[in-house]
N, CA, C and O atoms as CSV, one atom per row, in Angstrom:
chain,resi,resn,atom,element,x,y,z
A,1,MET,N,N,46.525,19.246,18.529
A,1,MET,CA,C,45.214,19.450,19.122
A,1,MET,C,C,44.113,19.067,18.140
A,1,MET,O,O,43.182,18.343,18.494
A,2,ALA,N,N,44.222,19.559,16.895
A,2,ALA,CA,C,43.191,19.254,15.905
A,2,ALA,C,C,43.150,17.761,15.605
A,2,ALA,O,O,42.074,17.199,15.399
A,3,PHE,N,N,44.316,17.113,15.578
A,3,PHE,CA,C,44.347,15.667,15.339
A,3,PHE,C,C,43.624,14.915,16.461
A,3,PHE,O,O,42.898,13.955,16.203
A,4,GLY,N,N,43.827,15.356,17.702
A,4,GLY,CA,C,43.173,14.728,18.848
A,4,GLY,C,C,41.663,14.865,18.773
A,4,GLY,O,O,40.933,13.923,19.081
A,5,VAL,N,N,41.193,16.037,18.366
A,5,VAL,CA,C,39.754,16.256,18.232
A,5,VAL,C,C,39.194,15.366,17.126
A,5,VAL,O,O,38.119,14.787,17.281
A,6,ARG,N,N,39.915,15.254,16.011
A,6,ARG,CA,C,39.479,14.387,14.918
A,6,ARG,C,C,39.454,12.928,15.341
A,6,ARG,O,O,38.534,12.191,14.985
A,7,ALA,N,N,40.445,12.515,16.088
A,7,ALA,CA,C,40.513,11.128,16.536
A,7,ALA,C,C,39.341,10.802,17.447
A,7,ALA,O,O,38.742,9.733,17.324
A,8,VAL,N,N,39.007,11.702,18.355
A,8,VAL,CA,C,37.873,11.478,19.257
A,8,VAL,C,C,36.574,11.487,18.462
A,8,VAL,O,O,35.703,10.649,18.697
A,9,ALA,N,N,36.430,12.417,17.527
A,9,ALA,CA,C,35.216,12.479,16.714
A,9,ALA,C,C,35.076,11.222,15.858
A,9,ALA,O,O,33.975,10.692,15.711
A,10,GLY,N,N,36.179,10.746,15.298
A,10,GLY,CA,C,36.133,9.522,14.498
A,10,GLY,C,C,35.777,8.306,15.335
A,10,GLY,O,O,35.026,7.437,14.891
A,11,THR,N,N,36.311,8.246,16.534
A,11,THR,CA,C,36.003,7.138,17.435
A,11,THR,C,C,34.535,7.166,17.823
A,11,THR,O,O,33.880,6.125,17.863
A,12,ARG,N,N,34.018,8.348,18.107
A,12,ARG,CA,C,32.599,8.456,18.471
A,12,ARG,C,C,31.698,8.100,17.294
A,12,ARG,O,O,30.656,7.471,17.478
A,13,ALA,N,N,32.090,8.496,16.091
A,13,ALA,CA,C,31.289,8.160,14.914
A,13,ALA,C,C,31.284,6.648,14.698
A,13,ALA,O,O,30.251,6.069,14.364
A,14,HIS,N,N,32.437,6.014,14.889
A,14,HIS,CA,C,32.516,4.560,14.761
A,14,HIS,C,C,31.656,3.884,15.824
A,14,HIS,O,O,30.954,2.916,15.531
A,15,ALA,N,N,31.706,4.385,17.045
A,15,ALA,CA,C,30.902,3.815,18.129
A,15,ALA,C,C,29.420,4.013,17.850
A,15,ALA,O,O,28.616,3.120,18.115
A,16,ALA,N,N,29.053,5.172,17.319
A,16,ALA,CA,C,27.647,5.430,17.002
A,16,ALA,C,C,27.157,4.478,15.913
A,16,ALA,O,O,26.032,3.984,15.983
A,17,ALA,N,N,27.988,4.220,14.916
A,17,ALA,CA,C,27.602,3.283,13.856
A,17,ALA,C,C,27.466,1.872,14.416
A,17,ALA,O,O,26.551,1.141,14.037
A,18,ARG,N,N,28.365,1.484,15.311
A,18,ARG,CA,C,28.282,0.159,15.927
A,18,ARG,C,C,27.018,0.038,16.774
A,18,ARG,O,O,26.346,-0.993,16.747
A,19,HIS,N,N,26.693,1.091,17.526
A,19,HIS,CA,C,25.482,1.066,18.342
A,19,HIS,C,C,24.238,0.995,17.468
A,19,HIS,O,O,23.265,0.332,17.826
A,20,ALA,N,N,24.263,1.671,16.329
A,20,ALA,CA,C,23.121,1.620,15.413
A,20,ALA,C,C,22.951,0.210,14.843
A,20,ALA,O,O,21.826,-0.274,14.718
A,21,ARG,N,N,24.056,-0.451,14.499
A,21,ARG,CA,C,23.972,-1.837,14.011
A,21,ARG,C,C,23.453,-2.764,15.096
A,21,ARG,O,O,22.635,-3.645,14.833
A,22,ASP,N,N,23.931,-2.562,16.316
A,22,ASP,CA,C,23.463,-3.396,17.425
A,22,ASP,C,C,21.968,-3.199,17.663
A,22,ASP,O,O,21.237,-4.167,17.868
A,23,ALA,N,N,21.522,-1.964,17.634
A,23,ALA,CA,C,20.110,-1.675,17.852
A,23,ALA,C,C,19.251,-2.266,16.741
A,23,ALA,O,O,18.159,-2.770,17.002
A,24,THR,N,N,19.738,-2.206,15.505
A,24,THR,CA,C,18.996,-2.789,14.388
A,24,THR,C,C,18.892,-4.300,14.526
A,24,THR,O,O,17.836,-4.875,14.261
A,25,ALA,N,N,19.967,-4.943,14.935
A,25,ALA,CA,C,19.941,-6.397,15.117
A,25,ALA,C,C,18.970,-6.781,16.231
A,25,ALA,O,O,18.179,-7.710,16.069
A,26,LEU,N,N,19.022,-6.078,17.352
A,26,LEU,CA,C,18.091,-6.380,18.444
A,26,LEU,C,C,16.650,-6.119,18.032
A,26,LEU,O,O,15.754,-6.879,18.398
A,27,ALA,N,N,16.421,-5.057,17.279
A,27,ALA,CA,C,15.065,-4.774,16.800
A,27,ALA,C,C,14.564,-5.892,15.892
A,27,ALA,O,O,13.388,-6.253,15.940
A,28,GLY,N,N,15.450,-6.438,15.069
A,28,GLY,CA,C,15.052,-7.559,14.204
A,28,GLY,C,C,14.633,-8.781,15.002
A,28,GLY,O,O,13.658,-9.449,14.659
A,29,PHE,N,N,15.368,-9.073,16.065
A,29,PHE,CA,C,14.991,-10.196,16.924
A,29,PHE,C,C,13.625,-9.960,17.562
A,29,PHE,O,O,12.808,-10.878,17.645
A,30,PHE,N,N,13.378,-8.740,18.009
A,30,PHE,CA,C,12.105,-8.458,18.665
A,30,PHE,C,C,10.943,-8.397,17.674
A,30,PHE,O,O,9.811,-8.711,18.043
A,31,VAL,N,N,11.192,-8.007,16.442
A,31,VAL,CA,C,10.144,-8.063,15.420
A,31,VAL,C,C,9.763,-9.517,15.141
A,31,VAL,O,O,8.583,-9.838,15.008
A,32,ALA,N,N,10.761,-10.390,15.054
A,32,ALA,CA,C,10.485,-11.817,14.863
A,32,ALA,C,C,9.704,-12.376,16.047
A,32,ALA,O,O,8.775,-13.163,15.868
A,33,PHE,N,N,10.083,-11.968,17.258
A,33,PHE,CA,C,9.367,-12.414,18.450
A,33,PHE,C,C,7.919,-11.924,18.428
A,33,PHE,O,O,6.998,-12.689,18.713
A,34,ALA,N,N,7.721,-10.658,18.093
A,34,ALA,CA,C,6.369,-10.093,18.049
A,34,ALA,C,C,5.514,-10.793,16.999
A,34,ALA,O,O,4.326,-11.026,17.218
A,35,PHE,N,N,6.117,-11.129,15.860
A,35,PHE,CA,C,5.371,-11.855,14.830
A,35,PHE,C,C,4.886,-13.198,15.369
A,35,PHE,O,O,3.725,-13.563,15.185
A,36,CYS,N,N,5.770,-13.924,16.029
A,36,CYS,CA,C,5.384,-15.229,16.578
A,36,CYS,C,C,4.371,-15.083,17.699
A,36,CYS,O,O,3.428,-15.869,17.797
A,37,ALA,N,N,4.564,-14.075,18.545
A,37,ALA,CA,C,3.702,-13.911,19.708
A,37,ALA,C,C,2.327,-13.364,19.347
A,37,ALA,O,O,1.346,-13.697,20.012
A,38,VAL,N,N,2.232,-12.543,18.324
A,38,VAL,CA,C,0.950,-11.919,17.989
A,38,VAL,C,C,0.290,-12.615,16.800
A,38,VAL,O,O,-0.825,-13.122,16.915
A,39,VAL,N,N,0.974,-12.637,15.671
A,39,VAL,CA,C,0.351,-13.149,14.446
A,39,VAL,C,C,0.112,-14.656,14.536
A,39,VAL,O,O,-1.007,-15.124,14.325
A,40,LEU,N,N,1.153,-15.406,14.846
A,40,LEU,CA,C,0.972,-16.862,14.906
A,40,LEU,C,C,0.042,-17.262,16.045
A,40,LEU,O,O,-0.700,-18.235,15.919
A,41,ASP,N,N,0.070,-16.530,17.151
A,41,ASP,CA,C,-0.839,-16.824,18.254
A,41,ASP,C,C,-2.287,-16.565,17.855
A,41,ASP,O,O,-3.178,-17.327,18.229
A,42,THR,N,N,-2.526,-15.508,17.107
A,42,THR,CA,C,-3.883,-15.212,16.651
A,42,THR,C,C,-4.382,-16.291,15.699
A,42,THR,O,O,-5.513,-16.759,15.827
A,43,VAL,N,N,-3.545,-16.685,14.750
A,43,VAL,CA,C,-3.935,-17.752,13.818
A,43,VAL,C,C,-4.134,-19.054,14.578
A,43,VAL,O,O,-5.056,-19.812,14.278
A,44,HIS,N,N,-3.289,-19.316,15.545
A,44,HIS,CA,C,-3.384,-20.538,16.342
A,44,HIS,C,C,-4.686,-20.569,17.137
A,44,HIS,O,O,-5.295,-21.629,17.281
A,45,SER,N,N,-5.121,-19.418,17.654
A,45,SER,CA,C,-6.352,-19.379,18.439
A,45,SER,C,C,-7.586,-19.615,17.577
A,45,SER,O,O,-8.651,-19.936,18.105
A,46,LEU,N,N,-7.463,-19.463,16.270
A,46,LEU,CA,C,-8.601,-19.683,15.372
A,46,LEU,C,C,-8.735,-21.128,14.912
A,46,LEU,O,O,-9.726,-21.478,14.270
A,47,THR,N,N,-7.760,-21.970,15.226
A,47,THR,CA,C,-7.804,-23.360,14.766
A,47,THR,C,C,-8.503,-24.244,15.797
A,47,THR,O,O,-8.608,-23.895,16.972
A,48,THR,N,N,-8.970,-25.380,15.330
A,48,THR,CA,C,-9.623,-26.359,16.190
A,48,THR,C,C,-8.554,-27.169,16.913
A,48,THR,O,O,-7.575,-27.611,16.313
A,49,MET,N,N,-8.765,-27.356,18.228
A,49,MET,CA,C,-7.781,-28.092,19.021
A,49,MET,C,C,-7.752,-29.560,18.609
A,49,MET,O,O,-8.783,-30.150,18.290
A,50,GLY,N,N,-6.565,-30.130,18.622
A,50,GLY,CA,C,-6.402,-31.544,18.331
A,50,GLY,C,C,-6.141,-31.862,16.873
A,50,GLY,O,O,-5.900,-33.019,16.530
A,51,THR,N,N,-6.184,-30.867,16.014
A,51,THR,CA,C,-5.930,-31.121,14.592
A,51,THR,C,C,-4.430,-31.028,14.318
A,51,THR,O,O,-3.654,-30.572,15.157
A,52,GLY,N,N,-4.050,-31.466,13.140
A,52,GLY,CA,C,-2.643,-31.379,12.747
A,52,GLY,C,C,-2.186,-29.939,12.622
A,52,GLY,O,O,-1.042,-29.614,12.940
A,53,LEU,N,N,-3.088,-29.068,12.155
A,53,LEU,CA,C,-2.750,-27.650,12.029
A,53,LEU,C,C,-2.513,-27.034,13.409
A,53,LEU,O,O,-1.627,-26.195,13.575
A,54,ASP,N,N,-3.305,-27.453,14.392
A,54,ASP,CA,C,-3.123,-26.965,15.763
A,54,ASP,C,C,-1.738,-27.324,16.286
A,54,ASP,O,O,-1.056,-26.494,16.887
A,55,THR,N,N,-1.334,-28.556,16.052
A,55,THR,CA,C,-0.016,-29.007,16.509
A,55,THR,C,C,1.098,-28.238,15.802
A,55,THR,O,O,2.061,-27.806,16.435
A,56,ALA,N,N,0.961,-28.074,14.503
A,56,ALA,CA,C,1.978,-27.355,13.731
A,56,ALA,C,C,2.089,-25.900,14.184
A,56,ALA,O,O,3.193,-25.374,14.325
A,57,LEU,N,N,0.960,-25.259,14.409
A,57,LEU,CA,C,0.992,-23.861,14.841
A,57,LEU,C,C,1.531,-23.725,16.266
A,57,LEU,O,O,2.173,-22.728,16.595
A,58,THR,N,N,1.272,-24.719,17.106
A,58,THR,CA,C,1.845,-24.698,18.460
A,58,THR,C,C,3.362,-24.730,18.390
A,58,THR,O,O,4.044,-23.969,19.076
A,59,VAL,N,N,3.881,-25.618,17.555
A,59,VAL,CA,C,5.337,-25.729,17.412
A,59,VAL,C,C,5.918,-24.450,16.805
A,59,VAL,O,O,6.943,-23.952,17.271
A,60,LEU,N,N,5.269,-23.924,15.774
A,60,LEU,CA,C,5.772,-22.699,15.140
A,60,LEU,C,C,5.720,-21.502,16.084
A,60,LEU,O,O,6.657,-20.706,16.145
A,61,GLU,N,N,4.624,-21.387,16.811
A,61,GLU,CA,C,4.471,-20.242,17.711
A,61,GLU,C,C,5.487,-20.291,18.854
A,61,GLU,O,O,6.270,-19.360,19.041
A,62,ASP,N,N,5.463,-21.380,19.610
A,62,ASP,CA,C,6.369,-21.482,20.765
A,62,ASP,C,C,7.832,-21.591,20.341
A,62,ASP,O,O,8.709,-20.971,20.944
A,63,GLY,N,N,8.085,-22.375,19.310
A,63,GLY,CA,C,9.452,-22.515,18.821
A,63,GLY,C,C,9.983,-21.213,18.256
A,63,GLY,O,O,11.148,-20.872,18.462
A,64,GLY,N,N,9.141,-20.488,17.547
A,64,GLY,CA,C,9.553,-19.204,16.980
A,64,GLY,C,C,9.894,-18.188,18.048
A,64,GLY,O,O,10.844,-17.418,17.908
A,65,GLU,N,N,9.112,-18.189,19.120
A,65,GLU,CA,C,9.405,-17.275,20.218
A,65,GLU,C,C,10.756,-17.630,20.856
A,65,GLU,O,O,11.563,-16.748,21.149
A,66,LEU,N,N,10.987,-18.911,21.064
A,66,LEU,CA,C,12.254,-19.337,21.667
A,66,LEU,C,C,13.434,-19.064,20.747
A,66,LEU,O,O,14.484,-18.599,21.192
A,67,VAL,N,N,13.255,-19.355,19.457
A,67,VAL,CA,C,14.346,-19.173,18.500
A,67,VAL,C,C,14.664,-17.691,18.295
A,67,VAL,O,O,15.804,-17.347,17.985
A,68,SER,N,N,13.690,-16.820,18.460
A,68,SER,CA,C,13.967,-15.393,18.291
A,68,SER,C,C,14.506,-14.753,19.563
A,68,SER,O,O,15.319,-13.833,19.482
A,69,MET,N,N,14.080,-15.210,20.728
A,69,MET,CA,C,14.540,-14.593,21.974
A,69,MET,C,C,15.903,-15.106,22.431
A,69,MET,O,O,16.660,-14.365,23.057
A,70,SER,N,N,16.224,-16.353,22.130
A,70,SER,CA,C,17.517,-16.893,22.565
A,70,SER,C,C,18.696,-16.120,21.985
A,70,SER,O,O,19.587,-15.732,22.741
A,71,PRO,N,N,18.740,-15.878,20.674
A,71,PRO,CA,C,19.869,-15.081,20.171
A,71,PRO,C,C,19.797,-13.622,20.609
A,71,PRO,O,O,20.830,-12.965,20.730
A,72,ALA,N,N,18.588,-13.104,20.849
A,72,ALA,CA,C,18.479,-11.719,21.320
A,72,ALA,C,C,19.115,-11.571,22.695
A,72,ALA,O,O,19.827,-10.601,22.952
A,73,VAL,N,N,18.859,-12.530,23.577
A,73,VAL,CA,C,19.450,-12.477,24.913
A,73,VAL,C,C,20.963,-12.677,24.830
A,73,VAL,O,O,21.719,-11.979,25.506
A,74,ALA,N,N,21.403,-13.616,24.013
A,74,ALA,CA,C,22.840,-13.850,23.857
A,74,ALA,C,C,23.528,-12.618,23.267
A,74,ALA,O,O,24.627,-12.262,23.692
A,75,PHE,N,N,22.901,-11.975,22.305
A,75,PHE,CA,C,23.466,-10.783,21.680
A,75,PHE,C,C,23.527,-9.628,22.679
A,75,PHE,O,O,24.525,-8.910,22.738
A,76,ALA,N,N,22.458,-9.448,23.467
A,76,ALA,CA,C,22.458,-8.392,24.480
A,76,ALA,C,C,23.544,-8.645,25.524
A,76,ALA,O,O,24.193,-7.708,25.989
A,77,TYR,N,N,23.740,-9.901,25.887
A,77,TYR,CA,C,24.802,-10.249,26.834
A,77,TYR,C,C,26.175,-9.931,26.233
A,77,TYR,O,O,27.051,-9.404,26.917
A,78,ALA,N,N,26.352,-10.255,24.954
A,78,ALA,CA,C,27.624,-9.963,24.287
A,78,ALA,C,C,27.877,-8.461,24.227
A,78,ALA,O,O,29.013,-8.018,24.400
A,79,ILE,N,N,26.843,-7.686,23.987
A,79,ILE,CA,C,26.991,-6.228,23.972
A,79,ILE,C,C,27.385,-5.731,25.359
A,79,ILE,O,O,28.260,-4.877,25.496
A,80,ALA,N,N,26.735,-6.268,26.379
A,80,ALA,CA,C,27.036,-5.847,27.752
A,80,ALA,C,C,28.475,-6.204,28.129
A,80,ALA,O,O,29.137,-5.445,28.837
A,81,ARG,N,N,28.951,-7.338,27.667
A,81,ARG,CA,C,30.330,-7.742,27.966
A,81,ARG,C,C,31.346,-6.916,27.173
A,81,ARG,O,O,32.463,-6.689,27.637
A,82,ARG,N,N,30.954,-6.466,25.970
A,82,ARG,CA,C,31.865,-5.710,25.116
A,82,ARG,C,C,32.017,-4.269,25.583
A,82,ARG,O,O,33.116,-3.716,25.533
A,83,GLU,N,N,30.930,-3.657,26.035
A,83,GLU,CA,C,30.965,-2.253,26.431
A,83,GLU,C,C,31.554,-2.122,27.837
A,83,GLU,O,O,31.197,-2.889,28.731
A,84,PRO,N,N,32.443,-1.164,28.036
A,84,PRO,CA,C,32.986,-0.975,29.385
A,84,PRO,C,C,31.907,-0.427,30.312
A,84,PRO,O,O,31.137,0.454,29.930
A,85,ALA,N,N,31.860,-0.944,31.503
A,85,ALA,CA,C,30.879,-0.487,32.485
A,85,ALA,C,C,31.306,0.863,33.045
A,85,ALA,O,O,32.486,1.082,33.316
A,86,SER,N,N,30.349,1.762,33.218
A,86,SER,CA,C,30.674,3.068,33.775
A,86,SER,C,C,30.786,2.991,35.289
A,86,SER,O,O,31.571,3.724,35.890
A,87,ALA,N,N,30.017,2.119,35.905
A,87,ALA,CA,C,30.090,1.938,37.346
A,87,ALA,C,C,29.665,0.506,37.656
A,87,ALA,O,O,28.852,-0.062,36.926
A,88,PRO,N,N,30.190,-0.080,38.706
A,88,PRO,CA,C,29.781,-1.441,39.050
A,88,PRO,C,C,28.295,-1.484,39.420
A,88,PRO,O,O,27.755,-0.541,39.999
A,89,VAL,N,N,27.662,-2.581,39.079
A,89,VAL,CA,C,26.249,-2.754,39.374
A,89,VAL,C,C,26.047,-2.941,40.868
A,89,VAL,O,O,25.125,-2.378,41.458
A,90,ALA,N,N,26.912,-3.733,41.468
A,90,ALA,CA,C,26.829,-3.995,42.899
A,90,ALA,C,C,28.255,-4.020,43.448
A,90,ALA,O,O,29.207,-4.202,42.689
A,91,PRO,N,N,28.405,-3.845,44.728
A,91,PRO,CA,C,29.750,-3.906,45.294
A,91,PRO,C,C,30.422,-5.237,44.988
A,91,PRO,O,O,29.838,-6.301,45.191
A,92,GLY,N,N,31.628,-5.168,44.508
A,92,GLY,CA,C,32.379,-6.377,44.203
A,92,GLY,C,C,32.156,-6.922,42.814
A,92,GLY,O,O,32.814,-7.887,42.427
A,93,VAL,N,N,31.230,-6.326,42.031
A,93,VAL,CA,C,30.956,-6.788,40.673
A,93,VAL,C,C,31.713,-5.897,39.710
A,93,VAL,O,O,31.599,-4.673,39.776
A,94,ALA,N,N,32.477,-6.491,38.825
A,94,ALA,CA,C,33.258,-5.686,37.876
A,94,ALA,C,C,32.558,-5.533,36.567
A,94,ALA,O,O,33.080,-4.885,35.660
């Protein structure tokens, strides 16, 4: 009995640590996204249109948002596929 309780507690502790790592990774992606969306957008709005700096900031801002959100979505999908579903989302969906 005590071994079973320890095994369940150890499994839950391992799962909690994995969830904490997953949450930290997702938070990092969203911090990068927020930096591109807020900071680079603000700096970009202060530049004169048509200059080389405007073009560079456009690429950095939009590209940074895409580069930070793409792995975040892929990572969230991987987490969803890894975790067992408690109930189907819709009839016929496993």
